[in-house]
C-alpha positions in Angstrom: -1.5 196.3 -48.3 1.5 196.1 -50.7 4.5 193.9 -50.0 8.2 195.7 -50.8 9.5 192.6 -53.4 13.2 192.7 -53.7 15.5 191.4 -55.7 17.5 187.8 -54.6 20.9 187.2 -55.0 22.0 183.5 -57.4 21.9 181.6 -53.9 19.3 182.0 -52.1 20.4 180.2 -48.9 22.7 183.8 -49.2 19.2 185.6 -49.7 18.1 183.9 -46.4 21.1 184.5 -44.0 22.9 181.1 -43.8 26.6 181.6 -43.0 27.2 179.0 -45.4 25.3 179.7 -47.7 27.8 179.1 -50.8 28.9 175.9 -49.1 24.3 175.0 -49.0 23.6 176.5 -52.7 26.7 174.1 -53.7 25.4 170.8 -52.1 21.9 171.4 -53.1 23.5 171.6 -57.2 25.3 168.7 -56.7 21.7 166.7 -55.2 19.8 168.3 -58.1 22.6 166.8 -60.6 22.2 163.0 -58.7 18.3 163.5 -58.4 18.1 164.1 -62.6 20.5 160.8 -63.0 18.3 158.4 -60.3 15.1 159.6 -62.1 16.4 158.8 -65.5 17.6 155.5 -64.9 14.5 154.7 -62.7 16.6 152.9 -59.7 14.8 152.1 -56.6 16.5 153.4 -53.5 18.1 150.2 -52.0 19.4 149.8 -55.9 20.5 153.5 -55.0 21.8 152.6 -51.9 24.1 149.6 -53.0 25.7 151.3 -55.6 26.5 154.1 -53.6 27.1 152.1 -50.9 25.2 153.9 -48.2 22.0 153.3 -47.1 18.3 153.5 -47.8 17.8 156.0 -45.1 20.8 158.1 -46.5 20.0 157.7 -50.2 16.2 159.3 -49.0 17.7 161.7 -47.5 19.7 162.9 -50.9 16.2 162.7 -52.5 14.6 164.9 -50.5 17.2 167.7 -50.3 18.4 166.6 -46.6 22.4 167.1 -46.9 23.1 168.6 -43.7 25.1 165.0 -43.1 26.9 165.2 -46.3 29.8 166.7 -47.8 30.0 168.3 -50.9 33.5 165.8 -51.6 30.6 163.3 -50.2 28.7 164.3 -53.1 30.9 164.1 -56.2 32.0 161.2 -54.9 28.2 159.7 -56.0 28.0 161.4 -58.9 31.4 160.7 -59.8 30.0 156.8 -59.0 26.8 157.2 -61.0 29.4 157.3 -63.6 29.7 161.0 -64.1 32.8 163.4 -64.6 32.6 166.6 -62.8 35.6 168.9 -64.3 36.9 172.0 -61.1 37.5 175.2 -63.1 39.8 177.5 -61.1 39.8 181.1 -63.1 39.9 184.4 -62.1 37.6 186.5 -60.8 36.4 189.9 -62.6 37.2 193.0 -61.6 34.1 193.2 -58.8 34.0 193.8 -55.5 33.4 190.7 -52.9 34.9 186.6 -53.1 35.1 184.4 -55.4 31.8 181.9 -56.0 31.4 178.5 -56.7 28.6 177.6 -58.8 28.1 174.1 -59.7 26.4 173.5 -63.8 25.3 169.6 -65.1 25.3 169.1 -69.0 22.7 166.3 -69.7 24.6 163.9 -71.9 23.5 163.8 -75.7 22.1 160.1 -76.8 
């Protein structure tokens, strides 16, 4: 039995039919950046909790991508607490149908 394979969009949450797909993707990309920063610094969950001023279970939620309890703004606050800058760029959308999009890119520092 052959399965039909379809090309997905750039947002897996949209492909799965989530109504809040752009927000979910933004949160996930921010959490990826947070997790990379935490891993690079070899921090324990209690140290992260103190640094971010949250409980250890909330740190665990972020590390495991359980992000429903966090807003995009709160996740950005955590990224900046780890000494990172966030830039927001607003630009015209190319002439295509549909709404604009939100994209999060993480740039690693060069030592």
